[in-house]
C-alpha positions in Angstrom: 30.4 8.0 6.9 27.2 9.8 7.7 24.7 12.1 5.8 26.5 15.1 7.5 30.0 14.1 6.5 31.1 12.8 10.0 32.7 9.6 10.6 30.6 6.5 10.7 28.2 5.0 8.0 24.6 6.2 8.3 21.7 6.4 5.9 20.0 9.6 4.8 16.7 10.1 3.0 18.2 11.7 -0.2 21.1 11.4 -2.5 23.4 14.2 -1.3 23.9 15.9 -4.7 20.1 16.1 -5.5 18.7 16.6 -2.0 15.4 14.9 -3.4 13.2 12.9 -1.1 11.6 9.7 -2.4 9.7 7.4 -0.2 11.8 4.4 0.9 15.2 5.7 -0.8 18.1 5.7 1.4 21.6 6.8 0.6 24.8 6.7 2.6 27.9 8.8 2.0 31.4 8.6 3.5 34.8 10.3 3.3 37.9 7.9 3.0 41.4 8.7 2.1 44.4 6.7 1.4 47.8 8.0 2.6 49.5 6.8 -0.5 46.8 8.6 -2.8 45.7 5.0 -4.0 42.5 4.5 -5.7 39.9 3.2 -3.6 37.0 0.8 -4.1 34.2 0.1 -1.7 32.1 -2.9 -0.7 28.7 -2.2 1.4 26.9 -4.8 3.5 23.9 -5.0 5.6 22.4 -6.9 8.4 19.2 -6.5 10.7 20.0 -5.9 14.3 18.8 -9.7 15.3 21.1 -11.0 12.5 24.8 -12.1 12.8 25.6 -12.4 9.2 26.3 -9.6 6.8 24.6 -9.7 3.2 26.1 -7.9 0.2 24.3 -4.6 -0.7 26.9 -3.3 -3.3 30.4 -4.0 -4.4 33.0 -2.3 -6.1 31.5 1.2 -5.6 34.0 3.9 -6.7 31.9 6.9 -5.6 31.6 8.2 -2.0 27.8 7.6 -1.7 25.5 4.9 -2.5 21.6 5.0 -2.7 19.2 2.0 -2.3 15.6 1.2 -1.8 14.9 0.2 1.6 11.2 -0.7 0.5 12.9 -4.1 -0.2 13.7 -4.5 3.4 11.4 -5.6 6.3 10.7 -3.0 8.9 13.5 -2.9 11.7 16.7 -1.8 12.8 19.7 -2.4 10.5 23.5 -1.5 10.4 25.7 -0.9 7.5 29.4 -1.9 7.0 31.6 -0.2 4.6 34.9 -2.1 3.6 37.3 0.0 1.8 40.2 -1.3 -0.5 43.2 0.2 -2.4 42.9 -3.0 -4.8 42.3 -0.6 -7.8 46.0 0.7 -7.3 47.5 -2.4 -6.0 47.7 -6.1 -6.7 47.4 -9.3 -4.7 49.0 -9.2 -1.2 50.0 -5.6 -1.6 46.4 -4.7 -1.4 45.2 -3.2 2.0 41.6 -3.0 3.4 39.7 -1.0 6.3 36.2 -1.3 7.6 33.7 0.8 9.4 30.2 -0.1 10.9 27.3 2.2 11.2 25.1 2.9 14.1 21.7 1.3 13.7 19.2 3.0 11.6 15.4 2.6 11.4 13.5 1.0 8.1 10.0 1.7 8.7 7.9 1.6 5.5 4.7 0.5 7.1 1.9 3.6 7.4 0.3 4.0 10.9 -3.2 2.4 11.5 -5.8 4.9 12.5 -9.0 4.2 14.3 -11.7 6.9 14.6 -14.7 6.8 16.7 -17.5 9.5 16.9 -19.0 10.9 20.0 -22.5 12.0 19.3 -23.7 15.5 20.8 -25.8 15.1 23.7 -27.7 17.3 26.2 -25.0 19.8 27.3 -22.4 18.1 25.6 -20.6 18.6 22.2 -20.0 15.9 19.9 -16.5 15.0 18.7 -14.1 12.3 17.9 -11.8 9.9 19.6 -8.6 8.7 17.7 -6.3 5.9 18.4 -3.0 5.8 16.2 -0.6 2.8 16.1 2.7 2.1 14.3 4.6 -1.1 14.2 8.1 0.4 14.4 8.5 4.1 14.5 6.9 6.5 16.6 4.0 8.8 15.3 4.9 12.4 14.4 1.6 14.1 14.0 -2.2 13.6 13.4 -4.7 15.8 11.7 -8.5 15.7 10.8 -10.6 17.4 8.3 -14.2 17.8 8.6 -16.2 17.2 5.2 -13.0 17.9 3.3 -12.3 21.1 4.9 -8.8 22.4 6.0 -6.7 20.0 8.1 -6.6 20.7 11.8 -3.8 19.3 14.1 -4.6 17.0 16.7 -3.0 17.2 20.1 -2.0 13.9 21.6 -3.5 13.0 25.0 -0.1 12.8 26.7 1.1 16.2 25.2 4.0 14.6 23.0 3.9 12.8 19.7 6.8 10.4 20.7 5.6 6.7 20.6 4.2 4.1 18.6 0.8 4.4 20.1 -1.0 7.7 20.6 -4.5 8.9 21.4 -6.4 12.0 20.5 -9.6 13.6 20.8 -11.3 16.7 19.2 -14.5 18.4 20.1 -16.6 19.3 16.9 -18.8 22.4 17.8 -21.8 23.8 15.8 -21.9 21.2 13.1 -25.0 21.7 10.8 -27.6 18.9 10.7 -27.1 16.3 8.1 -24.4 13.7 7.5 -20.6 14.6 8.2 -17.4 12.7 7.4 -14.3 13.1 9.4 -11.0 11.9 8.0 -8.0 11.7 10.1 -4.6 11.0 8.9 -1.4 10.2 10.8 2.2 10.5 9.9 4.9 8.5 11.5 8.6 9.8 11.9 9.8 8.4 8.4 6.9 10.0 6.5 4.5 7.1 6.1 1.0 8.3 6.2 -2.2 6.2 7.3 -5.8 7.4 7.3 -9.2 6.5 8.9 -12.5 7.9 8.7 -15.9 8.1 10.3 -19.3 9.1 9.1 -22.3 10.1 11.3 -25.4 12.2 11.1 -25.7 15.3 13.3 -29.4 16.3 14.6 
């Protein structure tokens, strides 16, 4: 039960039919058949990786997908369990059930924290910025800066790859005219949360 239609439950970022991204929205879809052609209903459960008890997410689902708002969950790793039943076509002890548990998936609704420090130009050295970006759960996907509301410029991580929860960046700012300047830096994590920071300084 996966977003791509393969076996094993897993969350996706949009309802399959609409393909519309909404922040915090997750959906799970699955493929289940009954050999007798019985009608099926589904119960969905969830638990965090550090928990042992399953909590109900939805009961009596008759469609092959379900969307939910992950903004209601604390950040962390979770699993889903899908229970399928042919009870709609059978009664009592004749009803049968089957279950499948997903791989872990990440819930991360917290934006990255961005810290920006300006480096003033000195003799023989251009000014610039030093940036530190950190996220509580997921890796950083990209960082960009803008000088005085101009176009966004991509920042390259110091280690060459955006792949961890903490990244550092630097950029050189050449030929800024004299006066006050504001540098805005925005960072996006793997799940699309955006954090921003800024620094204001005066160029001689």
